[in-house]
PyMOL Python script that loads the backbone (N, CA, C, O; Angstrom):
from pymol import cmd

cmd.read_pdbstr("""\
ATOM      1  N   MET A   1     -25.725-106.061  69.522  1.00  0.00           N
ATOM      2  CA  MET A   1     -24.655-106.955  69.137  1.00  0.00           C
ATOM      3  C   MET A   1     -23.482-106.820  70.098  1.00  0.00           C
ATOM      4  O   MET A   1     -22.851-107.807  70.477  1.00  0.00           O
ATOM      5  N   LYS A   2     -23.207-105.583  70.483  1.00  0.00           N
ATOM      6  CA  LYS A   2     -22.068-105.352  71.369  1.00  0.00           C
ATOM      7  C   LYS A   2     -22.324-105.931  72.755  1.00  0.00           C
ATOM      8  O   LYS A   2     -21.454-106.582  73.334  1.00  0.00           O
ATOM      9  N   ASP A   3     -23.521-105.691  73.284  1.00  0.00           N
ATOM     10  CA  ASP A   3     -23.827-106.158  74.640  1.00  0.00           C
ATOM     11  C   ASP A   3     -23.703-107.668  74.774  1.00  0.00           C
ATOM     12  O   ASP A   3     -23.260-108.175  75.804  1.00  0.00           O
ATOM     13  N   LYS A   4     -24.095-108.377  73.731  1.00  0.00           N
ATOM     14  CA  LYS A   4     -24.047-109.841  73.781  1.00  0.00           C
ATOM     15  C   LYS A   4     -22.803-110.409  73.110  1.00  0.00           C
ATOM     16  O   LYS A   4     -22.672-111.623  72.953  1.00  0.00           O
ATOM     17  N   GLN A   5     -21.884-109.518  72.713  1.00  0.00           N
ATOM     18  CA  GLN A   5     -20.623-109.900  72.081  1.00  0.00           C
ATOM     19  C   GLN A   5     -20.832-110.776  70.847  1.00  0.00           C
ATOM     20  O   GLN A   5     -20.143-111.777  70.652  1.00  0.00           O
ATOM     21  N   LEU A   6     -21.807-110.372  70.014  1.00  0.00           N
ATOM     22  CA  LEU A   6     -22.084-111.097  68.773  1.00  0.00           C
ATOM     23  C   LEU A   6     -21.311-110.460  67.625  1.00  0.00           C
ATOM     24  O   LEU A   6     -21.193-109.237  67.551  1.00  0.00           O
ATOM     25  N   HIS A   7     -20.797-111.273  66.749  1.00  0.00           N
ATOM     26  CA  HIS A   7     -20.096-110.783  65.565  1.00  0.00           C
ATOM     27  C   HIS A   7     -20.997-110.804  64.347  1.00  0.00           C
ATOM     28  O   HIS A   7     -20.713-110.154  63.341  1.00  0.00           O
ATOM     29  N   SER A   8     -22.093-111.559  64.440  1.00  0.00           N
ATOM     30  CA  SER A   8     -23.056-111.617  63.351  1.00  0.00           C
ATOM     31  C   SER A   8     -24.420-112.009  63.898  1.00  0.00           C
ATOM     32  O   SER A   8     -24.529-112.674  64.928  1.00  0.00           O
ATOM     33  N   VAL A   9     -25.461-111.582  63.184  1.00  0.00           N
ATOM     34  CA  VAL A   9     -26.824-111.952  63.558  1.00  0.00           C
ATOM     35  C   VAL A   9     -27.565-112.389  62.302  1.00  0.00           C
ATOM     36  O   VAL A   9     -27.361-111.822  61.228  1.00  0.00           O
ATOM     37  N   PRO A  10     -28.411-113.379  62.432  1.00  0.00           N
ATOM     38  CA  PRO A  10     -29.185-113.812  61.271  1.00  0.00           C
ATOM     39  C   PRO A  10     -30.305-112.807  60.970  1.00  0.00           C
ATOM     40  O   PRO A  10     -30.886-112.211  61.877  1.00  0.00           O
ATOM     41  N   ILE A  11     -30.587-112.638  59.693  1.00  0.00           N
ATOM     42  CA  ILE A  11     -31.696-111.795  59.257  1.00  0.00           C
ATOM     43  C   ILE A  11     -32.780-112.728  58.733  1.00  0.00           C
ATOM     44  O   ILE A  11     -32.534-113.550  57.851  1.00  0.00           O
ATOM     45  N   VAL A  12     -33.984-112.590  59.288  1.00  0.00           N
ATOM     46  CA  VAL A  12     -35.095-113.458  58.904  1.00  0.00           C
ATOM     47  C   VAL A  12     -36.290-112.609  58.492  1.00  0.00           C
ATOM     48  O   VAL A  12     -36.402-111.448  58.885  1.00  0.00           O
ATOM     49  N   ASP A  13     -37.194-113.204  57.685  1.00  0.00           N
ATOM     50  CA  ASP A  13     -38.402-112.492  57.299  1.00  0.00           C
ATOM     51  C   ASP A  13     -39.492-112.728  58.339  1.00  0.00           C
ATOM     52  O   ASP A  13     -39.235-113.317  59.389  1.00  0.00           O
ATOM     53  N   SER A  14     -40.704-112.273  58.052  1.00  0.00           N
ATOM     54  CA  SER A  14     -41.794-112.375  59.025  1.00  0.00           C
ATOM     55  C   SER A  14     -42.205-113.809  59.320  1.00  0.00           C
ATOM     56  O   SER A  14     -42.831-114.074  60.346  1.00  0.00           O
ATOM     57  N   THR A  15     -41.856-114.747  58.422  1.00  0.00           N
ATOM     58  CA  THR A  15     -42.162-116.158  58.666  1.00  0.00           C
ATOM     59  C   THR A  15     -40.957-116.905  59.220  1.00  0.00           C
ATOM     60  O   THR A  15     -40.945-118.134  59.284  1.00  0.00           O
ATOM     61  N   ARG A  16     -39.936-116.134  59.622  1.00  0.00           N
ATOM     62  CA  ARG A  16     -38.694-116.670  60.196  1.00  0.00           C
ATOM     63  C   ARG A  16     -37.855-117.471  59.203  1.00  0.00           C
ATOM     64  O   ARG A  16     -37.042-118.307  59.597  1.00  0.00           O
ATOM     65  N   ARG A  17     -38.060-117.210  57.919  1.00  0.00           N
ATOM     66  CA  ARG A  17     -37.189-117.816  56.900  1.00  0.00           C
ATOM     67  C   ARG A  17     -35.889-117.023  56.861  1.00  0.00           C
ATOM     68  O   ARG A  17     -35.921-115.793  56.864  1.00  0.00           O
ATOM     69  N   PRO A  18     -34.767-117.690  56.826  1.00  0.00           N
ATOM     70  CA  PRO A  18     -33.493-116.964  56.804  1.00  0.00           C
ATOM     71  C   PRO A  18     -33.298-116.209  55.487  1.00  0.00           C
ATOM     72  O   PRO A  18     -33.530-116.744  54.402  1.00  0.00           O
ATOM     73  N   LEU A  19     -32.870-114.962  55.613  1.00  0.00           N
ATOM     74  CA  LEU A  19     -32.586-114.137  54.446  1.00  0.00           C
ATOM     75  C   LEU A  19     -31.095-113.886  54.281  1.00  0.00           C
ATOM     76  O   LEU A  19     -30.611-113.678  53.168  1.00  0.00           O
ATOM     77  N   GLY A  20     -30.373-113.907  55.389  1.00  0.00           N
ATOM     78  CA  GLY A  20     -28.940-113.646  55.320  1.00  0.00           C
ATOM     79  C   GLY A  20     -28.367-113.448  56.707  1.00  0.00           C
ATOM     80  O   GLY A  20     -28.993-113.767  57.718  1.00  0.00           O
ATOM     81  N   VAL A  21     -27.161-112.913  56.723  1.00  0.00           N
ATOM     82  CA  VAL A  21     -26.451-112.682  57.979  1.00  0.00           C
ATOM     83  C   VAL A  21     -25.900-111.258  57.957  1.00  0.00           C
ATOM     84  O   VAL A  21     -25.306-110.827  56.969  1.00  0.00           O
ATOM     85  N   LEU A  22     -26.100-110.546  59.038  1.00  0.00           N
ATOM     86  CA  LEU A  22     -25.548-109.210  59.185  1.00  0.00           C
ATOM     87  C   LEU A  22     -24.301-109.305  60.049  1.00  0.00           C
ATOM     88  O   LEU A  22     -24.361-109.740  61.199  1.00  0.00           O
ATOM     89  N   LEU A  23     -23.176-108.897  59.488  1.00  0.00           N
ATOM     90  CA  LEU A  23     -21.915-108.892  60.224  1.00  0.00           C
ATOM     91  C   LEU A  23     -21.739-107.541  60.914  1.00  0.00           C
ATOM     92  O   LEU A  23     -22.073-106.500  60.349  1.00  0.00           O
ATOM     93  N   ALA A  24     -21.222-107.565  62.115  1.00  0.00           N
ATOM     94  CA  ALA A  24     -20.993-106.333  62.869  1.00  0.00           C
ATOM     95  C   ALA A  24     -20.102-105.389  62.077  1.00  0.00           C
ATOM     96  O   ALA A  24     -20.330-104.179  62.075  1.00  0.00           O
ATOM     97  N   ARG A  25     -19.116-105.914  61.422  1.00  0.00           N
ATOM     98  CA  ARG A  25     -18.199-105.094  60.630  1.00  0.00           C
ATOM     99  C   ARG A  25     -18.932-104.348  59.519  1.00  0.00           C
ATOM    100  O   ARG A  25     -18.664-103.172  59.276  1.00  0.00           O
ATOM    101  N   ASP A  26     -19.864-105.037  58.842  1.00  0.00           N
ATOM    102  CA  ASP A  26     -20.635-104.399  57.776  1.00  0.00           C
ATOM    103  C   ASP A  26     -21.523-103.290  58.325  1.00  0.00           C
ATOM    104  O   ASP A  26     -21.646-102.226  57.718  1.00  0.00           O
ATOM    105  N   ALA A  27     -22.141-103.543  59.475  1.00  0.00           N
ATOM    106  CA  ALA A  27     -22.994-102.533  60.102  1.00  0.00           C
ATOM    107  C   ALA A  27     -22.175-101.300  60.478  1.00  0.00           C
ATOM    108  O   ALA A  27     -22.614-100.172  60.254  1.00  0.00           O
ATOM    109  N   LEU A  28     -21.002-101.508  61.042  1.00  0.00           N
ATOM    110  CA  LEU A  28     -20.147-100.384  61.428  1.00  0.00           C
ATOM    111  C   LEU A  28     -19.653 -99.604  60.220  1.00  0.00           C
ATOM    112  O   LEU A  28     -19.585 -98.376  60.266  1.00  0.00           O
ATOM    113  N   GLU A  29     -19.309-100.297  59.141  1.00  0.00           N
ATOM    114  CA  GLU A  29     -18.863 -99.618  57.919  1.00  0.00           C
ATOM    115  C   GLU A  29     -19.970 -98.748  57.344  1.00  0.00           C
ATOM    116  O   GLU A  29     -19.711 -97.641  56.872  1.00  0.00           O
ATOM    117  N   THR A  30     -21.198 -99.240  57.382  1.00  0.00           N
ATOM    118  CA  THR A  30     -22.335 -98.468  56.883  1.00  0.00           C
ATOM    119  C   THR A  30     -22.575 -97.233  57.736  1.00  0.00           C
ATOM    120  O   THR A  30     -22.809 -96.146  57.208  1.00  0.00           O
ATOM    121  N   LEU A  31     -22.517 -97.393  59.050  1.00  0.00           N
ATOM    122  CA  LEU A  31     -22.691 -96.248  59.942  1.00  0.00           C
ATOM    123  C   LEU A  31     -21.584 -95.220  59.745  1.00  0.00           C
ATOM    124  O   LEU A  31     -21.848 -94.018  59.729  1.00  0.00           O
ATOM    125  N   LEU A  32     -20.360 -95.682  59.598  1.00  0.00           N
ATOM    126  CA  LEU A  32     -19.234 -94.778  59.395  1.00  0.00           C
ATOM    127  C   LEU A  32     -19.384 -94.014  58.088  1.00  0.00           C
ATOM    128  O   LEU A  32     -19.128 -92.810  58.046  1.00  0.00           O
ATOM    129  N   ALA A  33     -19.791 -94.686  57.030  1.00  0.00           N
ATOM    130  CA  ALA A  33     -19.979 -94.026  55.740  1.00  0.00           C
ATOM    131  C   ALA A  33     -21.051 -92.946  55.854  1.00  0.00           C
ATOM    132  O   ALA A  33     -20.910 -91.872  55.270  1.00  0.00           O
ATOM    133  N   SER A  34     -22.107 -93.218  56.592  1.00  0.00           N
ATOM    134  CA  SER A  34     -23.182 -92.244  56.783  1.00  0.00           C
ATOM    135  C   SER A  34     -22.672 -91.015  57.530  1.00  0.00           C
ATOM    136  O   SER A  34     -22.995 -89.884  57.166  1.00  0.00           O
ATOM    137  N   VAL A  35     -21.883 -91.236  58.565  1.00  0.00           N
ATOM    138  CA  VAL A  35     -21.330 -90.128  59.346  1.00  0.00           C
ATOM    139  C   VAL A  35     -20.349 -89.320  58.498  1.00  0.00           C
ATOM    140  O   VAL A  35     -20.343 -88.091  58.566  1.00  0.00           O
ATOM    141  N   GLU A  36     -19.529 -89.989  57.710  1.00  0.00           N
ATOM    142  CA  GLU A  36     -18.565 -89.288  56.855  1.00  0.00           C
ATOM    143  C   GLU A  36     -19.286 -88.441  55.811  1.00  0.00           C
ATOM    144  O   GLU A  36     -18.853 -87.327  55.515  1.00  0.00           O
ATOM    145  N   TYR A  37     -20.381 -88.955  55.251  1.00  0.00           N
ATOM    146  CA  TYR A  37     -21.160 -88.204  54.267  1.00  0.00           C
ATOM    147  C   TYR A  37     -21.777 -86.966  54.922  1.00  0.00           C
ATOM    148  O   TYR A  37     -21.741 -85.876  54.350  1.00  0.00           O
ATOM    149  N   GLU A  38     -22.334 -87.132  56.105  1.00  0.00           N
ATOM    150  CA  GLU A  38     -22.928 -86.002  56.821  1.00  0.00           C
ATOM    151  C   GLU A  38     -21.862 -84.959  57.154  1.00  0.00           C
ATOM    152  O   GLU A  38     -22.113 -83.757  57.060  1.00  0.00           O
ATOM    153  N   GLU A  39     -20.688 -85.415  57.538  1.00  0.00           N
ATOM    154  CA  GLU A  39     -19.596 -84.489  57.835  1.00  0.00           C
ATOM    155  C   GLU A  39     -19.211 -83.682  56.597  1.00  0.00           C
ATOM    156  O   GLU A  39     -18.977 -82.477  56.689  1.00  0.00           O
ATOM    157  N   ALA A  40     -19.144 -84.338  55.449  1.00  0.00           N
ATOM    158  CA  ALA A  40     -18.809 -83.648  54.204  1.00  0.00           C
ATOM    159  C   ALA A  40     -19.876 -82.609  53.855  1.00  0.00           C
ATOM    160  O   ALA A  40     -19.544 -81.504  53.426  1.00  0.00           O
ATOM    161  N   LEU A  41     -21.144 -82.949  54.035  1.00  0.00           N
ATOM    162  CA  LEU A  41     -22.215 -81.990  53.770  1.00  0.00           C
ATOM    163  C   LEU A  41     -22.110 -80.776  54.688  1.00  0.00           C
ATOM    164  O   LEU A  41     -22.286 -79.641  54.245  1.00  0.00           O
ATOM    165  N   LEU A  42     -21.824 -81.014  55.954  1.00  0.00           N
ATOM    166  CA  LEU A  42     -21.699 -79.908  56.895  1.00  0.00           C
ATOM    167  C   LEU A  42     -20.501 -79.024  56.562  1.00  0.00           C
ATOM    168  O   LEU A  42     -20.594 -77.799  56.648  1.00  0.00           O
ATOM    169  N   LYS A  43     -19.389 -79.625  56.185  1.00  0.00           N
ATOM    170  CA  LYS A  43     -18.215 -78.838  55.793  1.00  0.00           C
ATOM    171  C   LYS A  43     -18.532 -77.984  54.576  1.00  0.00           C
ATOM    172  O   LYS A  43     -18.179 -76.806  54.530  1.00  0.00           O
ATOM    173  N   ASP A  44     -19.202 -78.580  53.585  1.00  0.00           N
ATOM    174  CA  ASP A  44     -19.578 -77.830  52.385  1.00  0.00           C
ATOM    175  C   ASP A  44     -20.505 -76.671  52.737  1.00  0.00           C
ATOM    176  O   ASP A  44     -20.359 -75.570  52.207  1.00  0.00           O
ATOM    177  N   TYR A  45     -21.446 -76.918  53.622  1.00  0.00           N
ATOM    178  CA  TYR A  45     -22.375 -75.871  54.037  1.00  0.00           C
ATOM    179  C   TYR A  45     -21.632 -74.729  54.733  1.00  0.00           C
ATOM    180  O   TYR A  45     -21.874 -73.555  54.453  1.00  0.00           O
ATOM    181  N   ILE A  46     -20.738 -75.087  55.632  1.00  0.00           N
ATOM    182  CA  ILE A  46     -19.992 -74.063  56.369  1.00  0.00           C
ATOM    183  C   ILE A  46     -19.094 -73.267  55.428  1.00  0.00           C
ATOM    184  O   ILE A  46     -18.962 -72.051  55.573  1.00  0.00           O
ATOM    185  N   MET A  47     -18.485 -73.943  54.476  1.00  0.00           N
ATOM    186  CA  MET A  47     -17.590 -73.268  53.539  1.00  0.00           C
ATOM    187  C   MET A  47     -18.345 -72.636  52.365  1.00  0.00           C
ATOM    188  O   MET A  47     -17.743 -71.996  51.502  1.00  0.00           O
ATOM    189  N   ARG A  48     -19.669 -72.823  52.342  1.00  0.00           N
ATOM    190  CA  ARG A  48     -20.549 -72.284  51.285  1.00  0.00           C
ATOM    191  C   ARG A  48     -20.201 -72.854  49.914  1.00  0.00           C
ATOM    192  O   ARG A  48     -20.304 -72.157  48.904  1.00  0.00           O
ATOM    193  N   ILE A  49     -19.798 -74.097  49.880  1.00  0.00           N
ATOM    194  CA  ILE A  49     -19.492 -74.760  48.620  1.00  0.00           C
ATOM    195  C   ILE A  49     -20.735 -75.512  48.179  1.00  0.00           C
ATOM    196  O   ILE A  49     -21.231 -76.382  48.895  1.00  0.00           O
ATOM    197  N   GLY A  50     -21.234 -75.175  47.005  1.00  0.00           N
ATOM    198  CA  GLY A  50     -22.387 -75.895  46.484  1.00  0.00           C
ATOM    199  C   GLY A  50     -23.719 -75.430  47.037  1.00  0.00           C
ATOM    200  O   GLY A  50     -24.750 -76.030  46.734  1.00  0.00           O
ATOM    201  N   PHE A  51     -23.727 -74.375  47.842  1.00  0.00           N
ATOM    202  CA  PHE A  51     -24.972 -73.882  48.416  1.00  0.00           C
ATOM    203  C   PHE A  51     -25.158 -72.413  48.084  1.00  0.00           C
ATOM    204  O   PHE A  51     -25.598 -71.640  48.935  1.00  0.00           O
ATOM    205  N   LEU A  52     -24.831 -72.016  46.866  1.00  0.00           N
ATOM    206  CA  LEU A  52     -24.951 -70.599  46.490  1.00  0.00           C
ATOM    207  C   LEU A  52     -26.303 -70.324  45.900  1.00  0.00           C
ATOM    208  O   LEU A  52     -26.593 -69.188  45.524  1.00  0.00           O
TER     209      LEU A  52
END
""", "prot")
cmd.dss("prot")
cmd.show_as("cartoon", "prot")
cmd.util.cbc("prot")
cmd.orient("prot")
């Protein structure tokens, strides 16, 4: 998406029927949430919280 400067891409099924649109902003928010969750798990592990 970044290389082609797209802000959204269509999502289609195997028969090329449209299912929806993926917005770059939504994709980035999902990736950020995943990274934040992983960071929290690592902090908990390092601090030995919840891993006794």
